[in-house]
C-alpha positions in Angstrom: 14.8 -38.6 -83.3 17.7 -37.3 -85.0 17.5 -34.5 -87.6 19.3 -36.9 -89.9 16.8 -39.7 -89.8 14.8 -40.7 -92.7 12.0 -41.1 -90.4 12.4 -37.2 -89.4 12.8 -36.4 -93.1 9.5 -38.1 -94.0 7.5 -36.7 -91.1 8.7 -33.4 -92.1 7.8 -33.7 -95.6 4.3 -34.9 -94.3 3.9 -31.8 -92.1 5.0 -29.5 -94.7 2.6 -31.2 -97.1 -0.3 -31.0 -94.7 0.4 -27.5 -93.9 0.4 -26.4 -97.7 -3.0 -28.2 -97.9 -4.3 -26.3 -94.8 -3.5 -23.1 -96.5 -4.5 -23.8 -99.9 -7.9 -24.9 -98.1 -8.2 -21.7 -96.4 -7.4 -19.4 -99.4 -9.3 -21.5 -102.0 -12.3 -21.0 -99.3 -12.0 -17.1 -99.1 -11.6 -16.8 -102.8 -14.6 -18.9 -103.5 -16.7 -17.0 -101.2 -15.7 -13.8 -102.8 -16.7 -15.1 -106.0 -20.1 -16.3 -104.7 -20.7 -13.0 -102.9 -19.4 -11.0 -106.3 -21.8 -13.2 -108.3 -24.8 -12.3 -106.1 -24.0 -8.7 -106.1 -24.0 -8.7 -109.7 -27.3 -10.4 -109.9 -29.1 -8.1 -107.6 -27.5 -5.2 -109.4 -28.9 -6.3 -112.7 -32.3 -7.1 -111.3 -32.8 -4.0 -109.4 -31.6 -1.7 -112.2 -34.2 -3.6 -114.6 -37.0 -3.4 -112.1 -36.4 0.3 -111.2 -36.3 1.0 -115.2 -39.6 -0.5 -115.6 -41.3 1.3 -112.6 -39.9 4.5 -113.9 -41.6 4.0 -117.3 -38.4 3.7 -118.9 -38.5 0.1 -120.3 -41.8 -1.8 -121.2 -43.0 -4.8 -119.6 -42.1 -7.0 -122.4 -38.5 -5.6 -122.4 -38.3 -6.1 -118.7 -39.7 -10.1 -118.9 -37.0 -10.5 -121.7 -34.0 -9.1 -119.9 -35.1 -10.6 -116.5 -35.6 -14.0 -117.6 -33.3 -16.5 -115.7 -32.7 -14.4 -112.6 -35.9 -16.0 -111.0 -36.8 -13.2 -108.5 -40.3 -13.0 -108.1 -42.1 -9.9 -106.4 -44.0 -10.3 -103.0 -47.5 -9.1 -103.2 -48.2 -9.8 -99.5 -48.3 -6.3 -97.8 -48.0 -8.1 -94.5 -44.8 -10.0 -95.4 -43.7 -6.8 -97.3 -44.1 -5.1 -93.9 -42.5 -7.9 -91.9 -39.4 -8.4 -93.9 -38.7 -4.5 -94.0 -39.2 -4.1 -90.3 -37.0 -7.1 -89.4 -34.7 -8.0 -91.9 -30.9 -6.9 -91.8 -29.5 -4.6 -94.7 -26.5 -6.2 -96.1 -25.8 -3.6 -98.9 -27.9 -0.3 -99.9 -27.2 1.7 -103.3 -28.7 5.0 -104.5 -29.1 5.6 -108.1 -30.8 8.0 -110.6 -33.7 6.1 -110.9 -34.4 4.9 -107.4 -32.7 3.1 -104.5 -32.0 -0.7 -103.6 -31.1 -2.5 -100.9 -30.0 -6.3 -100.3 -31.7 -7.6 -97.3 -31.6 -10.9 -95.1 -34.4 -12.5 -93.2 -34.5 -16.1 -91.8 -31.7 -17.4 -93.9 -33.3 -15.6 -97.0 -32.3 -12.7 -99.5 -34.7 -10.0 -100.5 -34.2 -6.8 -102.6 -36.0 -3.9 -101.5 -36.3 -1.3 -104.3 -37.7 2.3 -103.8 -38.7 4.0 -107.3 -38.4 7.9 -107.8 -42.4 7.6 -107.6 -41.7 6.2 -103.9 -43.1 2.7 -104.9 -41.7 0.0 -102.7 -41.2 -3.3 -104.4 -39.8 -6.2 -102.4 -38.3 -9.1 -104.5 -37.5 -12.7 -103.0 -34.7 -14.9 -104.2 -36.2 -18.1 -104.1 -32.7 -19.6 -105.4 -30.6 -18.3 -103.0 -28.7 -20.7 -100.8 -26.2 -19.6 -98.0 -22.5 -19.9 -99.0 -21.4 -23.6 -98.1 -18.0 -24.8 -98.5 -18.8 -28.2 -97.8 -17.5 -29.6 -101.4 -14.2 -27.7 -100.8 -13.9 -29.0 -97.3 -14.6 -32.6 -98.6 -12.3 -32.5 -101.3 -9.4 -31.2 -99.2 -10.4 -33.8 -96.4 -9.8 -36.5 -99.0 -6.7 -35.0 -100.3 -5.4 -34.7 -96.6 -6.6 -38.5 -95.8 -5.0 -39.7 -99.1 -1.6 -37.9 -97.9 -2.0 -39.4 -94.5 -2.5 -43.0 -95.8 0.6 -42.5 -98.0 2.6 -41.2 -95.0 1.4 -44.2 -92.8 2.0 -46.6 -95.5 5.7 -45.3 -96.2 6.6 -45.4 -92.2 5.2 -49.0 -92.0 7.2 -50.1 -94.8 10.3 -48.4 -93.4 9.6 -49.5 -89.8 11.9 -52.7 -90.2 14.6 -50.4 -90.9 14.7 -49.6 -87.1 14.4 -53.2 -86.1 17.2 -54.1 -88.5 19.4 -51.0 -87.3 18.8 -52.5 -83.7 19.8 -56.0 -84.8 23.2 -54.5 -86.6 24.2 -52.7 -83.5 23.5 -56.0 -81.5 25.9 -57.9 -84.0 28.5 -55.1 -83.9 28.6 -55.9 -80.2 29.7 -59.2 -80.7 26.1 -60.6 -80.0 25.3 -63.4 -83.0 21.7 -63.8 -81.5 20.2 -62.1 -84.2 16.4 -62.1 -85.0 15.0 -62.0 -88.7 13.0 -58.8 -88.9 12.0 -59.3 -92.5 8.1 -58.5 -92.9 7.7 -59.1 -96.6 9.3 -59.3 -100.1 10.3 -55.9 -100.3 13.7 -54.4 -100.8 14.2 -53.7 -97.0 12.9 -57.3 -96.1 15.5 -58.6 -98.7 18.2 -56.8 -96.9 17.1 -57.8 -93.6 17.0 -61.6 -94.9 20.5 -61.4 -96.3 21.8 -59.8 -93.0 20.4 -62.8 -91.2 21.6 -65.5 -93.4 25.1 -63.7 -93.5 24.9 -63.5 -89.5 23.8 -67.3 -89.6 27.0 -68.2 -91.9 29.3 -66.3 -89.5 27.8 -68.2 -86.6 28.1 -71.6 -88.4 31.8 -70.5 -89.2 32.6 -69.7 -85.8 31.2 -72.9 -84.5 33.0 -74.9 -86.9 36.3 -73.0 -86.4 35.8 -73.6 -82.4 35.0 -77.3 -83.2 37.9 -77.6 -85.5 40.6 -76.1 -82.9 39.2 -77.8 -80.1 39.4 -81.2 -82.0 43.1 -80.4 -83.0 44.1 -79.5 -79.4 42.4 -82.7 -78.2 44.2 -84.7 -80.6 47.6 -83.1 -79.6 47.0 -83.5 -76.0 47.0 -87.2 -76.3 50.3 -87.8 -77.7 51.9 -84.7 -75.4 50.5 -86.6 -72.5 51.8 -89.9 -73.5 55.1 -88.6 -74.4 55.2 -86.8 -70.8 54.2 -90.2 -69.0 57.2 -92.0 -71.2 59.6 -89.3 -70.3 58.7 -89.6 -66.7 59.9 -93.3 -66.9 63.2 -92.7 -68.1 66.2 -92.7 -66.0 66.6 -89.2 -64.2 69.3 -87.3 -65.9 69.5 -83.9 -67.6 67.9 -85.3 -70.9 64.8 -86.6 -69.0 64.5 -83.0 -67.3 64.7 -81.4 -70.8 62.5 -83.5 -72.5 59.7 -83.3 -69.6 60.1 -79.5 -69.9 59.6 -79.7 -73.8 56.2 -81.6 -73.0 55.2 -79.0 -70.4 55.9 -76.4 -72.7 53.9 -78.0 -75.5 51.0 -78.3 -73.1 51.3 -74.7 -71.9 51.4 -73.9 -75.6 47.9 -75.7 -76.2 46.4 -74.0 -73.5 47.7 -70.7 -74.6 46.2 -71.3 -78.1 42.7 -72.0 -76.5 43.0 -68.7 -74.8 44.1 -66.6 -78.1 41.2 -68.4 -79.8 38.8 -67.0 -77.3 40.3 -63.5 -77.7 40.7 -63.4 -81.3 36.8 -64.7 -81.8 35.6 -61.2 -80.6 33.7 -62.7 -77.6 33.1 -60.5 -74.9 35.2 -61.0 -71.7 33.1 -62.3 -68.8 35.5 -63.7 -66.6 36.9 -60.7 -65.2 38.4 -60.3 -61.7 40.2 -57.8 -59.6 44.1 -58.7 -59.8 47.4 -56.7 -58.9 48.8 -55.8 -62.2 52.5 -57.0 -60.9 50.9 -60.5 -60.3 49.8 -60.4 -64.0 53.5 -59.4 -65.2 55.0 -62.2 -63.1 52.7 -64.6 -64.6 53.3 -63.5 -68.2 57.1 -63.9 -67.2 56.4 -67.5 -66.5 54.6 -68.3 -69.5 57.3 -66.8 -71.8 60.1 -68.6 -69.9 62.2 -65.6 -70.1 65.8 -65.8 -69.0 66.9 -64.7 -65.9 67.9 -60.9 -66.1 66.0 -60.2 -69.6 63.1 -58.6 -67.8 63.3 -56.0 -65.1 60.2 -54.8 -63.5 59.8 -51.1 -62.1 56.7 -51.0 -60.0 55.8 -47.2 -59.3 52.1 -47.9 -58.1 50.3 -50.7 -56.6 47.8 -51.0 -59.4 44.7 -53.4 -59.4 43.2 -54.1 -62.5 39.8 -55.6 -63.6 40.5 -58.3 -66.3 40.8 -62.0 -67.3 44.1 -63.0 -65.7 45.0 -65.7 -68.2 44.1 -63.6 -71.2 45.7 -60.6 -70.1 48.8 -62.5 -69.2 48.9 -63.9 -72.6 49.0 -60.4 -74.0 51.9 -59.3 -71.7 53.8 -62.3 -72.5 53.7 -61.6 -76.3 54.8 -58.0 -75.7 57.7 -59.3 -73.5 58.4 -61.9 -76.2 58.6 -59.5 -79.0 60.7 -56.9 -76.8 63.2 -59.5 -75.8 63.3 -60.9 -79.5 64.0 -57.6 -81.2 65.3 -55.3 -78.7 69.0 -54.5 -79.5 70.4 -55.7 -75.8 67.6 -58.2 -75.6 66.2 -56.8 -72.5 62.7 -55.6 -71.7 62.2 -53.0 -68.6 58.6 -53.1 -67.4 57.3 -50.2 -65.9 53.9 -49.9 -63.8 52.5 -46.5 -63.5 49.2 -45.5 -62.2 47.2 -45.8 -65.3 49.3 -47.8 -67.4 52.1 -50.3 -67.9 55.0 -49.7 -70.3 57.4 -52.1 -72.0 60.5 -50.4 -72.9 63.4 -51.8 -75.0 66.4 -50.4 -76.8 66.1 -50.3 -80.4 65.4 -48.4 -83.6 61.9 -46.9 -84.2 59.2 -48.9 -86.1 59.2 -48.4 -89.7 55.4 -48.2 -89.9 52.6 -47.1 -87.7 51.5 -49.4 -85.0 48.1 -50.0 -86.8 50.3 -51.9 -89.5 51.8 -54.4 -87.0 48.4 -55.3 -85.1 47.1 -56.6 -88.3 47.7 -60.6 -88.7 50.6 -61.8 -90.7 52.3 -58.4 -91.6 56.0 -58.3 -92.2 58.4 -55.4 -92.8 61.0 -56.0 -95.6 63.3 -57.8 -93.1 61.6 -60.7 -92.2 63.7 -60.6 -88.7 61.6 -57.4 -87.9 58.3 -59.1 -88.3 55.7 -59.2 -85.6 53.7 -61.9 -87.2 50.4 -62.8 -85.2 52.1 -61.4 -81.8 50.8 -57.8 -81.8 47.7 -59.0 -83.5 46.7 -61.1 -80.5 47.6 -58.6 -78.0 45.3 -55.9 -79.9 42.3 -58.4 -79.5 42.9 -59.1 -76.0 43.4 -55.7 -74.9 40.2 -54.6 -77.2 38.2 -57.3 -75.5 39.2 -55.6 -72.1 38.6 -52.1 -73.5 42.3 -51.5 -72.7 44.4 -49.6 -75.2 48.0 -50.3 -76.9 50.0 -47.2 -77.8 53.5 -46.9 -79.0 56.2 -44.1 -79.1 60.0 -43.9 -79.7 61.8 -41.8 -77.3 65.7 -41.3 -76.7 66.5 -44.6 -78.6 63.9 -46.6 -76.6 60.7 -48.2 -77.8 58.0 -47.7 -75.6 54.9 -50.0 -75.8 52.2 -48.5 -73.3 49.0 -50.6 -72.1 46.5 -48.0 -71.0 43.8 -49.1 -68.7 40.3 -47.5 -67.9 40.6 -47.3 -64.1 37.0 -46.2 -63.6 36.4 -49.7 -64.6 38.7 -51.1 -62.1 37.2 -49.8 -59.1 
């Protein structure tokens, strides 16, 4: 559990509160016990002094009865019991005064007061109201407080528990998985957020489905006239016009297939059809798709690199980079340099006016429309991200260098 977690914070507050309650319980128990002992000592001190004053003849019986009233400590008259108590009792406290001696005794969980006057009279008083100190009430009160605090803690944790499940669902959604479960458990705010998130994901799924269906329908409808047009062109007399017309329909059909691949990449779906392919083969296929003129692209292979990728998609990405290079290079040529961990597309020209991240957004343009990258690098960025590859840019010695870096540990 991370220290920044709200669950950790609530648990820490609960532990802090519980520790405070326990320390307060110990302090109050000790304080109350001391008060109880002090009250007993005060009671025994008053009773012993009045009794010794009476047996010393300093106060009368009537004065004694009037002042001792309420303390209720009767005198033991049974000599056998007196002897038993004196012989076996434990002395808790003993004092000596001018008018005699006094001692607090405990025997069989009862308190006694032994008095010896100056006349050597031995008096034993019994505290019939004495009760050993008990902290049951304090324990009960603090136990109830702790149970209430524990119940509040459990209640809060249970209320916040859907947050963890919601967090897992959000991570799942961020990873591209739209199969999200509704983790709402009630009508509170967290459940409302979970409901809103679930509804939003369902809407996204519906939009993605409708978009894919719309694109498939368009491509299907376009394929029919393209196929018919090619069949018709095949029936024409063989000449250069027929060849050009057939090449146009071939190109249109290729574009339709390319649009399907682009839709896959831009939909943020995970690439599952990866295979181990030579990088040079992929570059060659990209050149075929681009229909680049002879001599426009030069391939310099320093290493025989094998990558793990969807061959069709990665070829489209390379094709778009090559197209942009040919279109915007000052000499309309591209040098493709294959290295051990990347492939570089090098062209002559001025450096980009903005950061690369600007051009990887859809429909972005510089002030001059001629230098616009449109959707080209946006598609490239999405395809590379789907493969966990990276696109970097630098300008050096009058050369624009677009570098595609691979994670070779995934290609082994």
